[in-house]
C-alpha positions in Angstrom: 121.6 -24.8 227.0 122.4 -27.0 224.1 123.9 -26.6 220.6 122.6 -27.2 217.1 123.8 -26.8 213.5 122.5 -26.5 210.0 122.2 -30.1 209.0 119.7 -32.3 207.3 116.7 -33.0 209.6 117.5 -30.2 212.0 114.4 -28.3 213.4 114.4 -24.5 213.3 111.8 -21.8 214.0 111.5 -18.9 211.6 109.4 -16.1 213.1 107.5 -18.5 215.3 106.9 -21.2 212.6 108.6 -24.5 212.9 110.5 -25.8 209.8 112.7 -28.9 209.2 115.9 -28.7 207.1 114.9 -31.0 204.2 117.9 -31.0 201.9 120.7 -28.8 200.7 121.2 -28.0 197.0 124.5 -26.2 196.4 124.3 -23.1 198.7 120.5 -23.3 199.0 118.6 -25.1 201.8 115.1 -26.4 201.3 113.0 -26.2 204.4 109.7 -28.0 205.0 107.0 -26.4 207.2 106.2 -28.8 210.0 102.4 -28.3 209.7 101.6 -27.5 206.1 104.5 -29.4 204.5 105.2 -26.4 202.3 108.8 -26.2 200.9 110.6 -22.9 201.1 114.1 -22.1 200.1 116.8 -20.0 201.8 120.5 -19.6 201.0 123.0 -20.4 203.7 123.7 -16.7 204.0 120.1 -15.9 204.6 119.9 -18.5 207.4 123.0 -17.0 209.0 121.6 -13.5 208.8 118.3 -14.5 210.3 120.2 -16.3 213.1 122.1 -13.1 213.9 118.8 -11.1 213.9 117.3 -13.8 216.1 114.4 -14.3 213.8 115.7 -17.9 213.3 116.2 -20.1 216.4 116.9 -23.7 217.1 114.1 -24.9 219.5 115.6 -26.7 222.4 113.9 -28.3 225.3 111.8 -25.7 227.1 112.6 -27.4 230.3 115.0 -30.2 231.0 112.5 -31.4 233.6 108.9 -30.5 234.0 108.3 -27.6 236.3 112.0 -26.6 236.4 113.7 -23.8 234.5 116.0 -24.8 231.7 118.8 -22.6 232.9 119.0 -24.0 236.4 122.4 -24.5 238.1 123.4 -28.0 239.3 124.6 -28.7 242.8 128.1 -30.2 243.3 126.6 -33.7 243.8 124.3 -33.5 240.8 127.2 -32.1 238.7 129.3 -35.1 239.6 126.5 -37.5 238.8 125.9 -35.8 235.5 129.6 -36.2 234.5 129.6 -39.8 235.5 126.5 -40.7 233.5 127.7 -38.6 230.5 130.8 -40.8 230.4 128.6 -44.0 230.1 126.5 -42.3 227.5 129.5 -41.3 225.4 130.7 -44.8 225.6 127.5 -46.2 224.1 126.6 -43.3 221.9 127.5 -45.0 218.6 126.5 -48.5 219.9 123.3 -50.2 218.6 120.4 -50.0 221.0 120.3 -53.7 221.7 121.1 -55.5 225.0 124.3 -57.4 224.2 126.2 -54.6 222.4 125.1 -52.1 225.1 126.2 -54.5 228.0 129.6 -55.0 226.4 130.2 -51.2 226.0 128.9 -50.5 229.5 131.2 -53.2 231.0 134.3 -51.7 229.3 133.4 -48.2 230.5 132.9 -49.5 234.1 136.3 -51.1 234.1 137.8 -47.8 233.2 135.7 -45.6 235.6 135.3 -47.9 238.6 132.2 -46.1 239.6 129.6 -46.8 240.8 130.4 -49.9 242.8 128.1 -51.9 240.5 127.9 -51.3 236.8 124.6 -49.7 235.7 122.1 -51.8 233.8 121.8 -51.5 230.1 118.2 -50.2 230.4 119.3 -47.3 232.6 122.1 -46.3 230.2 119.8 -46.6 227.3 117.4 -44.2 229.1 120.3 -41.8 229.8 121.3 -41.9 226.2 117.8 -41.1 225.0 117.5 -38.1 227.3 121.0 -36.9 226.3 120.1 -37.0 222.6 116.7 -35.4 223.2 118.4 -32.6 225.1 120.9 -32.1 222.3 123.9 -32.8 224.4 122.8 -31.0 227.6 124.2 -33.1 230.4 121.7 -31.6 232.9 119.1 -33.9 231.4 121.0 -36.9 233.0 120.2 -35.8 236.5 117.1 -37.1 238.3 114.6 -34.5 239.2 113.4 -35.9 242.5 113.0 -32.5 244.2 110.2 -31.3 241.8 108.1 -34.5 242.0 105.9 -33.4 244.9 102.8 -35.2 245.9 101.3 -37.1 243.0 98.0 -37.9 244.8 95.3 -35.3 245.4 94.4 -34.5 249.0 90.7 -34.4 248.3 88.6 -37.0 246.5 87.0 -36.2 243.2 83.6 -35.9 244.9 84.7 -33.0 247.1 86.2 -31.3 244.1 82.9 -31.6 242.2 81.0 -30.2 245.1 83.4 -27.2 245.3 83.0 -26.6 241.6 79.2 -26.6 242.0 79.4 -24.1 244.8 81.8 -21.8 242.9 79.4 -21.9 239.9 76.3 -21.2 242.0 77.7 -18.6 244.4 81.0 -17.0 243.3 80.4 -17.0 239.5 77.0 -15.2 239.7 75.8 -11.7 239.4 75.1 -11.5 243.1 79.0 -11.6 243.5 79.2 -13.6 246.7 82.5 -13.7 248.5 84.9 -16.7 248.9 83.7 -17.2 252.4 80.1 -17.5 251.3 81.2 -19.9 248.6 83.1 -22.0 251.2 80.1 -22.1 253.4 77.9 -23.4 250.6 80.5 -26.1 249.8 80.6 -27.1 253.5 76.8 -27.4 253.5 76.8 -29.5 250.4 79.5 -31.9 251.7 77.8 -32.3 255.1 74.5 -33.1 253.4 76.3 -35.7 251.4 78.0 -37.2 254.4 74.6 -37.7 256.0 73.9 -40.3 253.4 77.3 -42.0 253.8 78.7 -44.3 256.5 81.3 -42.8 258.8 84.0 -44.8 257.3 83.3 -43.4 253.8 82.6 -39.7 254.9 84.1 -37.0 252.6 86.6 -34.6 254.1 85.5 -31.1 254.6 86.9 -28.6 252.1 89.0 -25.6 253.4 89.1 -22.0 252.4 92.5 -22.6 250.8 91.1 -25.3 248.5 88.2 -23.0 247.4 90.5 -20.0 246.9 92.9 -22.1 244.9 90.2 -23.4 242.6 88.9 -19.8 242.1 92.4 -18.6 241.3 92.7 -21.2 238.5 89.7 -19.7 236.7 90.7 -17.2 234.0 90.3 -13.6 235.1 88.1 -12.7 232.1 85.7 -15.5 232.8 85.4 -14.6 236.5 84.8 -10.9 235.6 82.2 -11.8 233.0 80.3 -14.1 235.3 80.2 -11.6 238.2 79.8 -8.3 236.3 78.6 -9.3 232.8 80.2 -9.9 229.5 80.2 -6.3 228.3 81.9 -5.1 231.5 84.5 -7.8 231.1 85.2 -6.7 227.5 85.6 -3.1 228.7 87.8 -4.0 231.7 90.1 -6.3 229.7 90.2 -4.5 226.4 93.5 -4.2 224.7 94.4 -1.3 222.5 96.7 -2.4 219.7 96.5 1.0 218.0 94.2 3.8 217.2 92.6 5.3 214.1 95.3 7.3 212.5 93.9 10.7 211.3 96.1 12.7 208.9 94.1 15.8 208.2 91.2 17.9 209.5 87.6 16.8 208.5 89.0 13.3 207.8 87.1 11.8 210.8 84.5 13.4 213.1 82.6 12.0 216.1 79.0 12.9 217.1 77.1 12.2 220.3 74.5 13.4 222.7 74.5 14.2 226.5 72.1 15.6 229.0 73.4 18.8 230.6 73.8 18.7 234.4 72.0 22.1 234.7 68.4 23.1 235.2 67.4 26.0 233.0 64.4 28.3 233.4 62.0 30.0 231.0 63.2 33.3 229.5 60.0 35.1 230.3 58.4 33.5 233.4 61.6 32.3 235.1 60.1 28.9 235.9 62.2 25.8 235.6 62.0 24.0 232.3 64.3 21.0 232.9 67.7 19.8 231.7 68.4 20.5 228.1 70.2 18.0 225.8 73.3 18.7 223.9 74.4 17.2 220.5 78.0 18.0 219.5 80.4 17.0 216.8 84.2 17.1 217.1 87.0 16.9 214.6 89.3 14.2 215.6 92.5 15.6 214.1 92.3 19.2 215.5 89.9 18.5 218.4 87.9 21.5 217.2 84.1 21.5 217.7 82.5 21.5 214.3 78.9 22.1 215.5 76.6 22.0 218.5 72.9 21.9 219.2 71.3 22.7 222.6 67.6 22.3 223.1 64.8 20.2 224.6 64.4 17.9 221.7 65.4 14.4 222.8 68.1 12.6 220.9 66.5 12.3 217.4 67.2 12.9 213.8 66.0 16.5 214.3 68.7 17.2 216.9 71.3 15.4 214.8 70.3 17.4 211.7 70.5 20.6 213.6 74.0 19.8 214.8 75.3 18.7 211.4 73.8 21.8 209.8 75.8 23.9 212.3 78.9 21.9 211.3 78.5 22.5 207.6 77.9 26.3 207.7 80.8 28.8 208.4 80.3 30.6 211.6 81.1 34.0 210.2 78.3 35.8 212.1 79.3 34.4 215.5 80.4 37.7 217.1 77.4 39.5 215.7 74.9 37.0 216.9 76.6 36.5 220.3 78.1 39.8 221.5 80.9 39.3 223.9 82.7 36.5 222.2 86.3 37.5 221.5 87.8 34.7 219.3 86.7 33.3 216.0 85.3 29.8 215.6 87.3 28.6 212.6 86.1 25.0 212.3 83.4 24.1 209.8 82.8 22.0 206.7 81.6 18.5 205.5 83.6 15.7 207.1 84.7 12.6 205.2 84.0 10.1 208.0 81.3 10.4 210.7 81.5 8.1 213.7 78.2 7.4 215.5 77.1 5.0 218.3 74.1 2.7 218.5 71.4 5.3 218.9 68.4 4.8 216.7 68.5 8.4 215.5 71.8 7.6 213.7 70.3 4.7 211.8 67.5 6.6 210.0 67.0 6.6 206.3 67.2 10.4 206.4 70.7 10.4 207.8 71.7 7.8 205.3 70.5 10.1 202.5 72.5 13.0 204.0 75.7 10.9 204.1 75.1 9.7 200.5 74.4 13.2 199.2 77.4 14.8 200.8 79.8 11.8 200.3 80.2 11.1 204.1 81.4 7.7 205.1 79.1 6.6 208.0 81.0 4.5 210.6 79.1 2.7 213.4 80.9 2.1 216.7 80.7 -1.4 218.1 78.0 -2.0 220.7 78.8 -0.6 224.1 82.3 0.6 223.2 82.4 4.3 224.2 86.2 4.4 223.8 85.7 3.9 220.0 84.6 7.6 219.9 86.4 8.7 223.1 87.2 12.2 221.9 83.6 13.4 221.8 82.9 11.5 225.1 85.7 13.4 226.7 84.6 16.7 225.3 81.0 16.3 226.5 82.3 15.5 230.0 84.6 18.5 230.0 81.9 20.9 228.8 79.5 19.6 231.4 81.9 20.3 234.2 83.0 23.7 232.9 79.6 25.1 232.1 77.1 23.4 234.3 78.8 22.4 237.5 79.2 25.1 240.2 76.2 27.1 238.8 72.9 27.6 240.7 70.6 25.0 239.3 73.2 22.3 238.7 71.9 18.8 239.1 75.4 17.2 239.8 76.7 14.3 237.8 76.7 12.2 241.0 73.3 11.9 242.8 75.1 11.4 246.1 76.7 14.9 245.8 73.2 16.4 245.6 72.2 16.0 249.3 69.1 18.2 250.1 69.9 20.6 247.2 66.9 21.3 245.0 68.1 22.2 241.4 64.6 23.4 240.3 64.4 25.8 243.2 67.8 27.4 242.7 67.8 27.5 238.8 68.4 30.9 237.3 70.0 30.3 233.9 67.8 30.8 230.9 68.0 28.7 227.7 69.1 31.6 225.6 71.8 32.5 228.1 73.0 28.9 228.2 73.4 28.8 224.4 75.5 31.9 224.5 77.6 30.7 227.4 78.3 27.3 225.7 79.4 28.9 222.5 81.5 31.5 224.3 83.2 28.7 226.3 83.9 26.8 223.1 85.2 29.7 221.1 87.1 31.6 223.8 88.2 28.9 226.2 88.2 25.3 224.8 89.6 26.3 221.3 92.2 28.5 222.9 93.6 26.1 225.5 96.7 24.0 224.8 95.5 20.5 224.3 97.5 17.8 226.0 97.7 15.5 223.0 98.2 18.2 220.4 100.7 20.3 222.3 99.0 23.3 220.8 95.5 24.9 220.8 92.7 23.3 218.7 92.2 26.7 217.0 95.9 26.9 215.9 95.9 23.3 214.9 93.0 23.9 212.6 94.3 27.1 211.0 97.8 25.6 210.5 96.7 22.3 209.0 93.9 23.1 206.5 93.4 25.7 203.8 90.0 27.3 203.2 90.0 26.0 199.6 90.2 22.4 201.0 87.1 22.6 203.1 84.1 20.9 201.6 80.8 22.7 201.7 77.3 21.7 200.4 76.7 22.7 196.8 74.0 25.2 197.5 73.6 26.7 201.0 70.0 27.5 200.3 69.3 23.8 199.7 70.9 22.6 202.9 67.4 22.2 204.5 66.6 19.9 201.6 69.6 17.7 202.2 69.1 17.6 206.0 65.3 17.1 205.8 63.5 14.0 206.8 63.0 11.7 203.7 59.6 10.5 202.8 57.9 9.2 199.7 54.4 10.5 198.6 52.0 10.4 195.7 51.4 13.7 193.8 47.7 14.1 192.9 45.4 16.9 192.0 45.1 17.8 195.7 48.9 18.1 195.9 50.9 16.2 198.5 49.4 15.0 201.8 51.6 14.7 204.9 50.3 14.1 208.4 46.9 15.4 207.4 48.3 18.6 205.9 48.1 19.3 202.1 50.9 21.0 200.2 50.6 22.4 196.7 51.9 25.1 194.4 51.7 26.1 190.7 55.1 24.4 190.1 53.7 21.1 191.3 50.7 21.5 189.1 53.0 22.0 186.1 55.0 19.0 187.2 51.9 16.8 187.3 50.7 17.9 183.9 54.1 17.1 182.5 54.8 13.7 184.2 51.4 12.2 184.8 48.4 12.2 187.0 49.6 10.1 189.9 53.3 10.6 190.3 55.4 9.2 193.2 57.9 11.8 194.4 60.4 12.1 197.2 59.9 14.8 199.7 62.1 16.3 202.4 60.6 17.7 205.6 62.2 20.1 208.1 60.8 18.7 211.3 61.4 22.0 213.0 59.0 23.8 210.7 56.4 22.0 208.6 55.1 25.1 207.1 56.8 24.2 203.9 58.2 20.9 202.4 60.7 20.2 199.6 59.7 18.1 196.7 62.3 16.4 194.4 61.4 15.8 190.8 61.9 12.1 190.0 63.5 12.7 186.6 65.4 16.0 186.8 66.1 16.0 190.6 64.9 19.6 190.6 63.8 20.8 194.1 60.5 22.6 194.6 59.7 24.5 197.7 56.0 23.9 198.4 54.1 25.7 201.2 51.2 24.2 203.2 47.7 25.2 202.0 46.8 26.1 205.6 49.7 28.5 206.2 48.1 30.1 209.2 48.2 26.8 211.1 51.4 25.1 209.8 53.8 28.0 209.6 56.4 27.9 212.4 55.3 24.7 214.2 57.3 21.5 214.4 56.3 18.0 213.4 56.2 17.0 217.1 53.9 20.0 218.0 51.6 19.1 215.1 51.2 15.6 216.4 50.5 16.9 219.9 47.8 19.3 218.5 46.2 16.5 216.5 46.1 14.2 219.5 44.6 17.0 221.7 42.0 17.8 219.0 40.9 14.2 218.8 40.4 14.0 222.5 38.6 17.4 223.1 37.1 18.5 219.8 35.1 17.2 216.9 37.3 14.9 214.8 35.8 16.2 211.6 36.7 19.9 212.1 40.0 19.5 210.2 42.3 22.5 210.3 39.7 24.6 212.2 39.8 22.1 215.0 43.6 22.1 214.9 43.7 25.9 215.1 41.3 25.8 218.0 43.4 23.1 219.8 46.6 25.0 219.1 45.1 28.2 220.8 43.8 26.2 223.7 47.1 24.4 224.3 48.9 27.8 224.3 46.4 29.1 226.9 47.0 26.0 229.0 50.7 26.5 228.8 50.5 30.1 229.9 48.2 29.0 232.8 50.6 26.3 233.7 53.5 28.8 233.9 51.4 30.9 236.3 51.4 28.1 238.8 54.5 27.3 240.9 55.0 23.6 240.9 57.9 21.5 242.1 58.1 19.6 238.9 59.8 21.0 235.8 58.2 21.9 232.4 60.5 20.1 230.0 57.7 18.8 227.8 56.2 22.3 227.6 59.6 23.7 226.8 59.9 21.3 223.9 56.5 22.3 222.7 57.4 26.0 222.8 60.7 25.3 221.0 59.5 25.2 217.4 63.1 25.0 216.3 66.4 26.0 217.6 66.2 29.8 217.6 68.5 31.7 215.4 71.4 33.2 217.4 70.3 36.7 216.7 66.8 36.1 218.0 68.0 34.2 221.0 70.1 37.1 222.2 67.4 39.6 221.8 65.3 37.8 224.3 65.7 39.5 227.7 64.1 38.5 231.0 61.0 40.6 231.7 59.2 41.0 234.9 56.4 38.6 235.4 53.1 39.1 237.1 53.3 38.4 240.9 52.4 34.8 241.6 49.7 33.9 244.1 51.6 31.3 246.0 53.5 32.2 249.2 56.9 30.7 248.2 59.3 33.7 248.0 61.2 32.1 245.2 58.1 32.0 243.0 57.1 35.6 243.4 58.1 38.6 241.5 60.5 39.1 238.7 63.7 37.3 237.8 65.6 39.7 240.0 63.4 39.0 242.9 63.9 35.3 242.4 67.7 35.7 242.3 67.6 37.9 245.4 65.5 35.3 247.3 68.3 32.7 247.1 71.0 35.1 248.1 72.6 35.8 244.7 72.0 39.5 244.8 70.6 41.8 247.4 72.2 42.9 250.7 75.4 40.9 250.1 75.9 42.6 246.7 78.2 40.0 245.2 77.5 36.5 244.1 78.7 33.6 246.3 81.8 31.5 245.5 79.7 28.5 244.4 78.8 30.5 241.3 82.4 29.9 240.1 82.6 28.2 236.7 85.6 26.0 236.4 87.1 27.4 233.2 90.8 27.8 232.7 91.1 31.4 231.7 90.1 33.8 234.4 88.8 36.6 232.2 86.4 34.3 230.4 85.4 32.9 233.8 84.5 36.4 234.9 82.7 37.2 231.7 80.6 34.0 231.8 79.8 34.6 235.4 78.7 38.1 234.6 76.4 36.8 231.9 74.8 34.5 234.5 74.5 37.3 237.0 72.6 39.5 234.4 69.8 36.9 234.5 
């Protein structure tokens, strides 16, 4: 510890920046920045105040001696030696640093002190004086630090160190993640190979495990993790959270993402397994309420994103009517201000960009491979998967090692319509009603208490929501109308528009990919929207764009290419017959692609709930699980029958027992 004062030339640190006291004018000090040379001014009172607040410090020597703490205590012998040398330093402190004046001052001090037996040389005293001044009067700097010197020479020659570094780079710092012992063995092999080319007198010493381990320990932890596990894994493992996105109100920030449900669902009519459906959900970050959700067999695409966002925007006033059995309301809806997405291609389409521009939504892209950037939706999807899918017959398990010899397709009993009802019931009656750990209240209460209905943004015209959410394309309007994927669309309004604007007019169209029976045409000047049906309504009504492409491909392979719509209708009928025939066969694989074909769009809730399992015709195969009706299939795996009650593994891990029983009862009805 040393002392300092506010004097010209003194060095101070203000909030980590080093300054030098340049000059004092009246009561004001001018300070010069040590790196930039910029002059700043502070009053004497300001400097004293910053000193009291510890934002201004006098930088002393970090360590009196290298490798030794600055606050170390001296032994009795070192303390006596420090006092003696300090006396000589004080005697020559004001003496010029030349030999003759220093020798005269040292000799006078030695006559007075009589220690040591021989007067110290002027060079030694000059060195003590320099250390004393550099330490700002700290006498501990006058003591020799022989204890911390250690061995100055390395034990191993540079050639051995180079060999060890090569082995560490080749073995330890690799994606194969070899151990320290394997790295040592490689280094030993390299050294022995080198010694074969050297005489015995010049042989290199063999490295030890201690040497290799010490060299590995000196490598930064981030670099080691990046070399062994990859850079992205290192960024994730060593990420630092300096703060989080502060959200002040509902609908200020929402996150959207997809997941594959860990549950095998079956067809509503035939009872045969269809596959694992995908789920697209959007969560409000402030209240943790779910704004919208989509469940179906469409893979992550703009179609699934548009279906989820449409569910977000529309008030869920008909929830109890469409899904009988749901007790609580689903209050969350509206157009969000910021939408956080990940790197999926479906979030980077021009159609989604048009939606965000039309509804004044700020589109925010999460950095690459940073799921914690939108951790709220990631956590919700995991919670929903465990609550709804795990523990149910047909679950595929999130960990493949938990599966064992369990066959999800064989034990699947949950239909897609039932799954949609169960998921919405769990969200409305369980998730929204549970006390959230971060909010200290339920998401439903957080929503109702923090936003007013008049503050919720909605699309201008609900009837035009399909226009806003449609896929964006540009086409030329001719006397034939508008051509899209081989289909022609025209109406009397388009004919009038062509007569008014010109013969060949380029217009923007919006396509609902779930139903290409009609398209929406935007006038280039007035932005008026026209609903235009397909000229071949019998074919195009009710089919999705993906179905249309499948039919066209099938028609090209099996029918005359010039048949046009007649060939498409014939291909459409034949595909339907093949699907029915496929469902009559019991196969070990699932029918996910067929399920996507049959799903023209996400069914309206009312239609989904009117679908009830019906008895199918007896199947010809001998497998007991494939024969008979849905009830027979359930009985064959021991869900119903002589035992009467479902087994414990049917239990759904939801928090509220009465909803657990209700959801379980819905599953049992299937």
